[in-house]
N, C-alpha and C positions, 0 to 999 in steps of 0.2 A: 608618483610624487605625493607626499603628504600635504594636504591643503591646510590653510591657516586654522580653521576650526578644529580639525583633527589634532594639529600640533598643540593648540591650547589645551585640549582635553587630555592629551598625553602627559603634560606637565602640570595639570590641574590649575591653570590660570583662570582668571575671570570670576572668582567668587565675589559675593556681596558683602559689604561692610556693615557692621552694627552701628547704628546711629545713636548719638548721645542726646542728652536733654539740655545741653548748654552750647548751642552752636554760635559761631561767629561767621561773618561774611568778610572775605578778603577780595578786594577789587584791585587787580594788577594793571597798572600803567594805562588806564583809560584817560590819557592826557591828550592834549590837542595835537601833539606831534604824532600820535598814532591814530586818533579818531578823525582828523581832518584829512581827506584824500590828498590835499595839497601839502600836507605836513611832511616833516623830515622823513619819517618812516610810515606815513599815513596810508590808509586804505578806507574803503567804505565800511564803517563799523556802526552805521546808524541803527541797524536792527539789534546789534549786540548792546549798545548803549540803552536802547529802549527797553529791552528785556531785563537788563541789569537794574534799571530803575525800578522795575516791578519787584525784583528780589529785594532791593534796598527798602522799598516801602513796606514789604512784609516784615523785614528785620526790624524796622523802626517801630512798627505796631507793637512788637513784643519786647522792645528794649534790648535787642541783641547787639553785641559789640560789632562795630563796622570799622574795618581798616582799609585804607587806600594806600597804594604805593605809587610814587612818581620816580622818574629817573632823570638824572641830569648831572653835569660835571661843572667843576669850577671854571670860570672864564679863562683862567691861566692855563687850563688843560694839564696842570701838573699832577692831577689826581687820576689820570687816565692814560693808558698806553695801548694795551692789546685791543680793546674795543675799537679804537680809531684806526688801528692797522687793518682790522677786518672790515670795518665799515667807516670810511672817512667822513661820511655824512654825520656821524655821531658828534662831530665837532660843533654841530648846530644845536645839540641837545644840552644847552647850558642852563644852570640854575637860574630861575627867575624869568627866563624867556618863555614865550607862549608855548613852545613845544613841550615844556616840562610842567605845565599847569594843568590841573584836573579839568576835564571837560565840564563846563558849567551845567550841562543838562543833567548831570548826576545829582545836583542839588545838595552837595555835601553840607552836613549840619555841624554846628560848633562842637558837639560832643563826639563826633566821629573822627577817628585818629588818622592822620596823614603821616606816613613815614617816607623818608627819602632814601633811595638805594642807588648803588652804582653798578651792581651786578644783576644778572638775570633774575635770580631768585629774590622774592620779597623777604626771605628769612636770612639771607646771607649778609652778615655784618650789620644787621638791623636789630631793633628792639622787639620785633614781632614774636619770636619765641617767648620772651619774657611776658609780653602782653597776653599771649594765649595762656601761659601758665598762671599768671597772676589773676586772670579772670576766670579760671577753672573751665576753660573751653575744652570740650571733648569731641567736637566735630567742626570742620570748616566747610563752608560753601564758597567755592572758588570761581571767580568771574574775571574777565578782562582779556588782555592781549599781550603778545600774540601766542596762539596755541602751541606752536612748535618751538617757541623760545622761552619767554618769561613765565608763561603758564606752566609749561612742562617743568621748568627748573623749580618753580615754587611747589608744584605738586610733588616732585621727587623729594624735596627737602621736608615737606610736611609728612610724607611717608616715612622718611628717615627719623623724624621725631615721633613716630607712632601715632600720628594724628589722622583719624579717618577723614577723608576728603571727598566731597561731592562736587561734581562739575556739571552745572546746568548747560546742556548742549547749546542752547540758544544764546548763552551769555558769554561765549568765548569766540574769538575770531582770529583770522590770519590774513596775510596778504595774498596767499595762494591756497587753493582748495586742497591740493594733493597733500602737502605737509600737515595741513589742518586735520584732514581725515586720518592720516596715518598716525599722528600723535594722539588723537582721541582714541583710536583703536588700541594703541599700545598702553595708554594710561588706564583705560578701562580694564585691560587684561591684567595689569601688574600693580597699579599704584592707587587707583581711585575708583569711584563709581561715577560714570557719566550718565546723567539722568535728564529727564525732561524738566523744563523750567517750572511747569505746573506742580510737579512733584516737590521741587525745591521750595516753592512758595508755600505749599501746604505744610511741609515739614517745619518751616520757620514759624508759621502761624500756630502750629500745634505745640510749640515749645516756648519757653520763656516764663517769666515770673507770673504773668496774668493769663497764661494760656488756659483755655477751657472755661 
């Protein structure tokens, strides 16, 4: 039986992406509903938040574009159907409630963009593609939660837009380890480069208007 490594080599998966000179950081759904273990879809993401803050600090030093996504629905629930069929607890993810508010530990700054989404991908039905295009972004550093859901969906959409994507390993998390690891493996093979957080920080500090 062919093992996973041999299978990847046969179809030539797992190549490395060229990095551009104008990166942006996208932070997906690090809201209280996900980062509070008692939250609607919460788990222990303290380490993910801590490491993401380090990435954000590096991006801020060089003036890179930072985009956050939040997710929530209208209190009437007229704008949601399938998600609450699959996960009835989504009815608690309402606009303006704590569950849909960014984790304050991220320290979001006024110039950093917050977009609201209703689907897993931060690009689906949002202004993110236009923001990336308008700011001449050529690489995205992707952080947030959860690995097997909104991170993967965002990663695949970035890939579909021909956007090189770097995923700092320490800056993404999931409620369960098995889907976390399986999706990181698959994204590294097909859609993005999964890298160490120190690599991401170094890259962000080496790029930007005042780099060097």
